[in-house]
Structure formats: C-alpha cells, structure tokens
Wavefront OBJ file of the C-alpha trace (Angstrom):
o trace
v 13.505 12.085 -6.369
v 10.038 11.706 -4.877
v 9.047 11.607 -1.234
v 6.221 9.333 -0.166
v 4.206 9.689 3.035
v 1.779 7.021 4.208
v -1.256 7.646 6.389
v -4.348 5.837 7.592
v -2.885 2.969 9.572
v -3.859 1.935 13.051
v -5.517 -0.740 15.129
v -8.591 -2.562 13.877
v -10.449 -5.705 14.842
v -10.437 -8.754 12.613
v -13.045 -8.397 9.900
v -12.727 -4.643 9.873
v -11.467 -2.242 7.247
v -8.788 0.377 6.857
v -7.816 2.687 4.028
v -4.168 3.569 3.590
v -3.136 6.597 1.601
v 0.219 7.554 0.137
v 0.916 11.161 -0.744
v 3.730 11.875 -3.187
v 5.772 15.079 -3.153
v 5.590 15.420 -6.920
v 3.518 14.271 -9.829
v 3.101 10.521 -10.175
v 1.435 10.767 -13.572
v 4.640 9.687 -15.341
v 5.497 6.938 -12.863
v 4.726 3.658 -14.547
v 4.034 1.626 -11.434
v 3.278 2.392 -7.793
v 2.977 -0.222 -5.110
v 2.183 -1.185 -1.556
v 4.414 -3.619 0.283
v 4.367 -4.895 3.834
v 6.731 -6.423 6.328
v 5.226 -8.702 8.918
v 7.066 -9.453 12.159
v 9.937 -11.821 11.497
v 9.264 -11.877 7.753
v 10.792 -10.296 4.677
v 9.127 -7.406 2.962
v 6.561 -8.618 0.440
v 4.524 -7.123 -2.332
v 0.875 -6.543 -1.453
v -0.485 -4.695 -4.483
v 0.765 -2.726 -7.457
v -0.846 -0.490 -10.037
v 0.431 0.789 -13.355
v -0.272 4.114 -14.999
v -2.926 2.502 -17.212
v -4.697 1.084 -14.173
v -3.508 -2.499 -14.413
v -3.305 -4.056 -10.978
v -1.805 -7.125 -9.413
v -2.131 -8.478 -5.899
v -0.534 -10.984 -3.614
v -2.639 -14.131 -3.448
v -3.164 -13.609 0.266
v -5.019 -10.314 -0.265
v -6.877 -10.913 -3.523
v -10.547 -10.112 -3.160
v -9.974 -8.223 0.097
v -7.636 -5.357 -0.829
v -8.017 -2.800 -3.601
v -5.291 -0.478 -4.831
v -6.045 2.740 -6.666
v -4.204 5.829 -7.798
v -5.231 9.419 -8.387
v -2.647 11.040 -10.603
v -4.335 14.432 -10.294
v -3.858 14.364 -6.510
v -0.553 12.455 -6.564
v -1.921 9.795 -4.257
v -2.056 6.030 -4.134
v -4.528 4.284 -1.856
v -5.010 0.797 -0.496
v -8.480 -0.161 0.660
v -8.225 -3.129 3.011
v -11.372 -5.069 3.877
v -11.994 -8.267 5.829
v -8.751 -7.752 7.678
v -7.127 -10.694 9.418
v -4.616 -10.853 12.244
v -2.028 -12.071 9.735
v -2.360 -8.743 7.895
v -0.631 -7.116 10.861
v 2.479 -5.482 9.433
v 4.293 -2.301 8.604
v 2.950 -1.138 5.254
v 5.084 0.785 2.775
v 4.183 2.756 -0.302
v 6.718 2.769 -3.089
v 7.601 4.007 -6.524
v 7.938 0.570 -7.999
v 10.079 1.412 -10.990
v 13.780 2.301 -11.127
v 14.923 4.238 -9.233
v 12.792 2.887 -6.423
v 11.695 5.133 -3.574
v 9.997 4.107 -0.346
v 7.871 5.787 2.233
v 8.728 5.463 5.907
v 5.951 2.991 6.473
v 2.864 2.875 8.631
v 1.763 0.290 11.157
v -1.394 -1.743 10.696
v -2.416 -3.973 13.586
v -5.352 -6.367 13.345
v -6.557 -7.822 16.616
v -8.325 -11.159 16.844
l 1 2 3 4 5 6 7 8 9 10 11 12 13 14 15 16 17 18 19 20 21 22 23 24 25 26 27 28 29 30 31 32 33 34 35 36 37 38 39 40 41 42 43 44 45 46 47 48 49 50 51 52 53 54 55 56 57 58 59 60 61 62 63 64 65 66 67 68 69 70 71 72 73 74 75 76 77 78 79 80 81 82 83 84 85 86 87 88 89 90 91 92 93 94 95 96 97 98 99 100 101 102 103 104 105 106 107 108 109 110 111 112 113 114
C-alpha cells in the first residue's frame, strides 16, 4: 500500500501557473505508472497526465502544451506543472498510482478565476 499526499493547489487567475506535487509514503521507483487526474464540477473524473518509470508521458488533449508531468523517484514525488491556466481547469486534482492496485490521494483544489 502507498499513501499519496497532494500539495500546491489554490486560487490563481486565468493565464497563471501552479505546480502541484504528490508525495508518496514509499518508494515509487518500481511503480510503472503514476498519474494526475481531475474532477471538474458536475463531471466525471478524467485523466490529465501520466508518466511511466522510463519517463514516457501522455496528456489529455485539453492540457497538451500547457501542463507538464514529471517524477523524481529519488524523492518519491510526482509533480504537475500547470501553465496558461484557464477557468475550465478548475477542479479537484488527484495524484494516483496508475497501475493495479490503484491508490489515490485525497485530492487538492485548483481554482482558476477569469
């Protein structure tokens, strides 16, 4: 089992940036894929970005070119750099261990004002 704790959320104006971090309670070096998901008001949870242990990434079309996911296996952290934020990026963001068994963080709120 691994516990995941997100940090770095908050309120930002449209066009601004935020960096989310996810700290894992144990080594993530052997976890094939880590991810960031979000749940916007009234919507289902959706994948935002994922990264594998060899550094391969994939992104939702809506965030490509604006968001960057990274992982630091030495520090057991996964980060999401979010630039050019839009009001529609407002959501609860969740870090997860994206391979079976899946574990989720509690989530962190990101609010983008227009």
